[in-house]
N, C-alpha and C positions, 0 to 999 in steps of 0.2 A: 703418393703419386700427385695428389692435388697440391701439397706444399711445394714439391719440386717444381711443378709447372708454375705455381704462383711466384716462386723465386726467380724463374727465367723471364718473366714478363718485364718489360722496361718500367722503370720507376714511375714514369708519368702515367702510364696505363694502370698500374697498382694504385696510385694516388687517386685517379678519377674513379676507379672501381670501389675503392674503399670508401670515399666520401659520398658517392651515389648510394651505396648500400646503406650508409648511416642516415642519408636523407630519406630513403625509401622506408626504412624502419621507423624513423620519426613521424613520417607522413601516415603510416599505417597505424601507429600508435594514436595519433590525433584522430583518425577515422574511427578507431575503436572507442575512444572517448566521446566522440559525436554520436555514435550509435548507442552507446550505453546510456548516455544522458538523454537521448531521444530528442535532440534538438530539432525543432520545427516538425515533430511527429515523423521523422524519417525512418526510424526503426519500426514504429507501429505500421507505417505504410508498407514497409518491406516485409513485415511479419504476416500480413494479410494477403500478399501478393503470390500469384503462382510462379512469377519469375523473379523471386528474390535472389536467387543465385547469380542471374544475369546482372541485376542491379548491383549486387555486392562486387561482381567481377569488374564492372565498369567503374564503380567508385574506387576500387583498389588500384586499378590501372591509371586512373586520372591523378590520384594522390601520389602514386609511384613516380609518374613522369614529372609532376610538378615539384614535389619535395626532393626527388633525386637530382634534378637540375639545380635546385636552390642549394642543396647540400654541396654540390661541386662548385657552383658559383661563390658560395660564401667561403669555402676554403681558399679558393684562389684570391678573392678579394681581401681575406684576412692576412694574406701574405705568407702562406705556410712555406717554410724552407725545409728542403730535404736534409735529414741528418747524414753525416758521413757514415757510411757503412761499407762493409767488405763483402758485398753480395756478389754472386757470380754473373751479373748482368753486364759488367764491365763498363758501366756508364760512368763510374768515377775515375777510370784510368785513361780517359781520353787525353791525347796530347794537347797542350796549350801552346798555341802559336801567337806571336805577336803580330798585330795588324799594322800594315804600313800603307800609306797612300800611294796609289799608282799614279805615276806622272805620265801625262800624255801630251805629244806635241800636236798642237792644232794650228793649222795654217791661218793666218790673218786674211780676212776678206775685206777688201776696201773698194 
């Protein structure tokens, strides 16, 4: 069911969700490394707090927003190109039309 729904999404949406997910996971991995190495005594501070779950939730949210957006932005700026695929979204079967300039008659004002 999920795979079928994923395949019906437009390719641009799948591109953004995939790269945002990669960025979020990278950010959470970095957060885990920061807490594991106890940078600035952050883990020690959270371990002795009554509201450690709130602090962890806020840290995870901040890292997810920051690194998710960075993941999408880096994929766009690296010039990711879509592979040709035969998926049912129909985005690769759009008709190609040649663009022609429109000629307009403009009365001369003198």
